[in-house]
C-alpha positions as CSV (number, residue, x, y, z in Angstrom):
1,M,-14.7,-13.5,-6.8
2,L,-15.4,-15.6,-10.2
3,E,-15.9,-13.4,-13.5
4,I,-16.1,-14.9,-17.0
5,F,-15.9,-12.8,-20.1
6,K,-15.8,-13.6,-23.8
7,S,-15.2,-11.4,-26.8
8,T,-17.8,-10.8,-29.4
9,E,-17.7,-10.6,-33.2
10,A,-18.4,-6.7,-32.6
11,R,-15.3,-6.7,-30.4
12,K,-17.2,-5.9,-27.3
13,L,-16.4,-7.7,-24.2
14,E,-19.3,-9.4,-22.6
15,K,-19.5,-11.1,-19.3
16,V,-20.9,-14.5,-19.6
17,D,-22.1,-17.3,-17.1
18,V,-20.7,-20.3,-18.4
19,I,-17.1,-21.3,-19.3
20,S,-16.5,-21.9,-22.9
21,K,-14.0,-22.2,-25.5
22,G,-12.4,-18.6,-25.9
23,C,-13.0,-17.3,-22.5
24,W,-11.4,-15.4,-20.2
25,V,-11.8,-16.5,-16.6
26,N,-10.7,-13.6,-14.1
27,V,-10.6,-15.0,-10.3
28,Y,-9.5,-12.8,-7.4
29,A,-9.8,-13.7,-3.5
30,P,-12.0,-16.9,-4.6
31,T,-13.7,-18.9,-2.3
32,T,-13.1,-22.7,-1.9
33,E,-16.2,-23.4,-4.2
34,E,-15.0,-21.0,-6.9
35,I,-11.8,-22.5,-7.1
36,N,-13.1,-26.0,-7.6
37,K,-15.5,-25.1,-10.2
38,V,-12.9,-23.3,-12.4
39,S,-10.5,-26.4,-12.0
40,N,-13.3,-29.1,-12.8
41,D,-14.4,-26.8,-15.7
42,T,-10.8,-26.0,-17.1
43,Q,-9.0,-29.0,-15.7
44,V,-6.6,-27.1,-14.1
45,D,-4.9,-28.6,-11.2
46,V,-6.2,-27.0,-7.9
47,D,-2.9,-26.4,-6.7
48,I,-1.5,-24.3,-9.7
49,I,-4.4,-22.0,-8.8
50,R,-3.5,-21.8,-5.2
51,D,-0.1,-21.1,-6.1
52,A,-1.0,-17.8,-7.4
53,L,-3.1,-17.0,-4.0
54,D,0.3,-17.1,-2.1
55,D,1.4,-13.5,-1.7
56,E,4.9,-15.2,-1.2
57,E,5.0,-17.0,-4.3
58,R,7.8,-16.3,-6.6
59,P,7.5,-15.5,-10.4
60,R,8.0,-18.5,-12.4
61,I,6.9,-20.1,-15.9
62,E,6.0,-23.9,-16.2
63,R,4.6,-25.6,-19.2
64,D,2.9,-29.3,-18.9
65,D,0.6,-30.7,-21.2
66,G,-0.2,-28.2,-23.1
67,R,-0.7,-25.6,-20.5
68,V,1.4,-22.8,-19.7
69,Y,1.6,-21.5,-16.1
70,I,3.1,-18.0,-15.6
71,I,3.2,-16.0,-12.0
72,V,4.6,-12.6,-12.1
73,D,4.2,-9.7,-9.6
74,F,2.0,-6.8,-10.3
75,P,2.1,-3.8,-8.1
76,Y,-0.8,-2.2,-5.9
77,I,-1.5,0.5,-3.2
78,V,-2.3,0.2,0.2
79,H,-2.8,2.4,3.0
80,D,-1.0,2.4,6.6
81,E,-2.6,3.5,9.6
82,S,-1.7,7.2,9.2
83,G,-3.7,7.2,5.8
84,M,-0.4,7.5,4.0
85,A,-0.2,5.1,0.6
86,V,2.3,2.2,0.3
87,Y,3.3,0.4,-2.5
88,E,3.5,-3.2,-2.4
89,T,3.6,-6.2,-4.8
90,I,1.4,-9.5,-4.9
91,P,1.7,-12.4,-7.4
92,I,-0.9,-12.9,-10.3
93,G,-1.2,-16.3,-12.1
94,I,-1.8,-16.3,-15.7
95,V,-2.8,-20.1,-16.9
96,L,-2.9,-20.5,-20.7
97,T,-4.9,-23.8,-21.6
98,E,-5.9,-25.0,-25.1
99,E,-9.2,-23.3,-24.8
100,N,-9.1,-20.5,-22.1
101,M,-7.1,-18.0,-20.2
102,I,-7.5,-17.6,-16.6
103,T,-5.8,-15.1,-14.2
104,V,-5.8,-15.5,-10.4
105,S,-4.9,-12.9,-7.8
106,L,-5.7,-12.4,-4.1
107,K,-7.0,-8.7,-4.8
108,D,-8.7,-7.1,-7.5
109,S,-6.6,-4.7,-9.4
110,P,-6.8,-1.4,-11.8
111,I,-4.7,-3.7,-14.1
112,I,-7.3,-6.3,-14.5
113,E,-10.0,-3.2,-14.9
114,E,-8.0,-2.0,-18.1
115,F,-9.0,-5.3,-19.7
116,R,-12.3,-5.6,-17.7
117,T,-13.6,-2.4,-19.5
118,N,-12.0,-3.2,-22.6
119,R,-9.8,-0.1,-22.6
120,V,-6.7,-2.1,-24.1
121,K,-6.5,-1.9,-27.9
122,E,-6.7,-5.3,-30.0
123,F,-7.7,-7.2,-27.1
124,F,-9.5,-10.3,-27.6
125,T,-10.1,-13.0,-25.2
126,F,-9.6,-15.9,-28.0
127,K,-6.2,-14.4,-28.9
128,K,-4.7,-16.2,-25.5
129,T,-0.7,-15.5,-26.4
130,R,-1.4,-11.8,-27.3
131,F,-4.0,-11.2,-24.5
132,A,-1.1,-12.8,-21.7
133,L,1.8,-10.4,-23.3
134,Q,-0.9,-7.6,-23.2
135,L,-1.6,-8.1,-19.4
136,L,2.1,-8.1,-18.9
137,F,2.7,-4.6,-20.7
138,V,0.3,-3.4,-18.7
139,I,1.6,-4.7,-15.4
140,S,4.9,-3.1,-16.5
141,S,3.3,0.4,-17.2
142,Y,1.8,0.3,-14.0
143,Y,5.3,-0.2,-12.3
144,L,6.6,2.9,-14.2
145,R,3.3,5.0,-13.2
146,Y,3.6,3.9,-9.8
147,L,7.4,4.7,-9.6
148,K,6.6,8.4,-11.0
149,Q,4.1,8.9,-8.0
150,I,6.9,7.5,-5.5
151,N,9.2,10.2,-6.9
152,K,6.9,12.9,-6.9
153,K,6.2,11.9,-3.1
154,T,9.8,12.1,-2.5
155,N,9.9,15.7,-3.8
156,D,7.1,16.9,-1.8
157,I,8.5,15.4,1.2
158,E,11.7,16.8,0.6
159,K,10.2,20.1,0.5
160,V,8.7,19.8,4.1
161,V,11.6,18.0,5.8
162,H,14.0,21.3,5.1
163,Q,12.1,22.8,7.9
164,S,10.9,19.9,9.8
165,L,12.2,18.7,13.2
166,K,9.8,15.7,13.5
167,N,10.1,12.2,12.6
168,K,7.3,12.0,10.4
169,E,8.8,12.7,7.1
170,L,11.5,10.3,8.0
171,Y,8.7,7.6,8.4
172,A,7.4,8.8,5.0
173,F,10.9,8.2,3.3
174,L,11.3,4.8,5.1
175,A,7.9,3.6,3.6
176,L,8.9,4.8,0.1
177,E,12.1,3.2,0.6
178,K,10.0,0.0,1.4
179,S,8.2,0.4,-1.4
180,L,11.1,0.8,-3.9
181,V,12.8,-2.5,-2.5
182,Y,9.5,-4.6,-3.3
183,F,9.3,-3.1,-6.8
184,T,12.8,-3.8,-7.7
185,T,12.7,-7.2,-6.2
186,S,9.6,-8.0,-8.1
187,L,10.7,-6.2,-11.5
188,K,13.8,-8.6,-11.6
189,A,11.8,-11.7,-11.0
190,N,9.4,-10.7,-13.5
191,K,12.3,-9.9,-16.3
192,V,13.5,-13.3,-15.6
193,V,10.2,-14.9,-16.6
194,L,10.1,-12.6,-19.7
195,D,13.5,-13.6,-20.6
196,K,12.4,-17.3,-20.5
197,I,9.3,-16.7,-22.7
198,L,11.6,-15.2,-25.2
199,R,14.4,-17.6,-25.3
200,F,12.6,-21.1,-24.9
201,N,9.5,-20.6,-26.8
202,Y,6.9,-21.0,-23.9
203,L,4.1,-19.4,-25.9
204,K,3.5,-19.7,-29.7
205,M,4.1,-16.1,-31.0
206,Y,3.6,-14.4,-34.3
207,E,6.0,-11.8,-35.2
208,E,3.7,-9.2,-33.9
209,D,3.5,-11.1,-30.4
210,K,7.6,-11.2,-30.4
211,D,7.4,-7.1,-31.0
212,L,5.2,-6.8,-28.1
213,L,7.1,-9.1,-26.0
214,E,10.2,-7.1,-26.7
215,D,8.3,-3.9,-25.8
216,V,7.4,-5.6,-22.2
217,I,10.9,-6.5,-21.5
218,I,12.2,-2.6,-22.5
219,E,9.4,-1.4,-20.0
220,I,10.2,-3.8,-17.3
221,T,14.3,-2.9,-17.8
222,Q,13.2,0.8,-17.6
223,A,11.2,0.4,-14.5
224,I,14.1,-1.5,-12.9
225,E,16.7,1.0,-13.9
226,M,14.2,3.7,-12.3
227,A,13.8,1.7,-9.2
228,E,17.2,1.2,-8.5
229,T,17.9,5.0,-9.3
230,Y,15.1,6.4,-7.1
231,H,16.3,3.8,-4.1
232,T,19.8,5.3,-4.6
233,I,18.6,8.7,-4.3
234,L,16.0,8.1,-1.3
235,T,18.8,6.2,0.5
236,G,21.1,9.3,0.3
237,M,18.1,11.9,0.9
238,M,17.4,9.7,4.0
239,N,21.0,9.9,5.7
240,A,21.4,13.6,4.5
241,F,18.2,14.5,6.0
242,A,18.7,12.5,9.2
243,S,21.8,14.4,9.7
244,I,20.1,17.7,8.8
245,I,17.4,16.8,11.6
246,S,19.9,16.0,14.2
247,N,22.0,18.9,13.4
248,N,18.8,21.2,13.6
249,L,18.3,19.7,16.8
250,N,21.5,20.5,18.1
251,I,21.3,24.0,17.1
252,V,18.1,24.5,19.1
253,M,19.7,22.9,22.1
254,K,23.0,24.9,22.0
255,F,20.3,28.2,21.5
256,L,18.5,27.0,24.9
257,T,21.7,26.2,27.0
258,S,23.3,29.6,26.1
259,I,19.9,31.3,27.4
260,T,19.8,29.2,30.4
261,I,23.5,30.4,31.1
262,I,22.7,33.8,30.6
263,L,19.9,33.6,32.8
264,A,21.8,31.9,35.4
265,L,23.9,34.8,36.1
266,P,21.4,37.3,37.5
267,T,19.9,34.7,39.7
268,M,23.5,33.8,41.1
269,V,24.0,37.4,41.8
270,A,20.6,38.0,43.3
271,S,21.2,34.9,45.5
272,F,24.3,36.4,46.8
273,Y,22.3,39.7,47.8
274,G,19.7,37.8,49.0
275,M,21.5,36.1,52.0
276,N,20.9,36.9,55.4
277,V,24.5,38.4,56.3
278,N,26.2,41.5,55.9
279,I,27.2,42.5,52.4
280,P,28.9,45.5,50.7
281,F,27.0,48.5,50.3
282,Q,23.8,47.3,51.7
283,H,22.9,50.8,53.8
284,I,23.3,52.8,50.3
285,H,20.0,54.3,49.5
286,Y,20.3,52.9,45.8
287,S,21.6,49.4,47.1
288,F,18.7,47.7,45.2
289,V,20.3,48.9,41.8
290,I,23.6,47.5,42.4
291,P,22.7,43.8,42.0
292,L,20.6,44.5,38.9
293,V,23.5,46.7,37.3
294,I,25.9,43.6,38.0
295,S,23.6,41.2,36.9
296,G,23.0,43.2,33.6
297,F,26.5,43.5,33.2
298,F,27.5,39.9,33.3
299,A,24.3,38.5,31.3
300,S,25.1,41.2,28.7
301,L,28.8,40.4,28.5
302,T,27.9,36.4,28.3
303,A,25.5,37.3,25.7
304,F,28.1,39.0,23.8
305,V,30.7,36.5,23.9
306,F,28.1,33.6,23.1
307,W,27.0,35.6,20.2
308,K,30.7,36.2,18.7
309,K,31.0,32.3,18.9
310,K,28.1,32.0,17.3
311,Y,26.3,29.8,19.7
312,F,22.7,31.5,18.6
């Protein structure tokens, strides 16, 4: 998909058909024709655009012939086969040319929607440096937003797993832990890119731009700390609840084994009295009561012993 936007004098964002000076070119899940069109109209190498479409591409920043290429990871939500939300990250490419700014990604994102619907304050397509920093700031804020969602999901699952003997909740924990690993890795790589922007002056920035970049770095640092903290907590919870579930299963098995032993004693007594041989008291009128009393006595005695030993 190829979209072209341009800020008007009335500070509104308009969608246009032709790439011109001061435009924002947004490309996601593009076709080969769209990639070639953007490359020809902006004089950006096709390989630069394709790099951002590789979901294994690592965050980095480069400068060449007055153009700056930035690749960072942004978070997004997918759903697994059971319908549970899974958080992952994919690259987004930001290309700043002398006349335009280009964003390239494999998927559309709510992050881009923030700009597409002009919900970001002081956003103008012709202020390329400010736009790039604002985009990085929104990406950082979405990391924090999703981390809070992960923490809430963790708390909800924790309430359920206290009474659970199933693996479903552990699988949910595993999915969240995987998401946190993705987030931590991507956030640290993004922070390296931001530090390079701050130290090596890849972008021409005014004082307000530097303040915004510092705010982005603060957000990224906070997100890294949150991701690492949640990951540590989640790992500990998984280990603890795995032990709890195993212990609950042992308790159930111990209870069932005790019941089996108690019920086996009357069966054993009845088996003895059911043999086709002479047995004591077989001619007494109430001989049927004798095995019942013996069975009840042994079963009760065994149940009392098990109860004292807290087998159930």
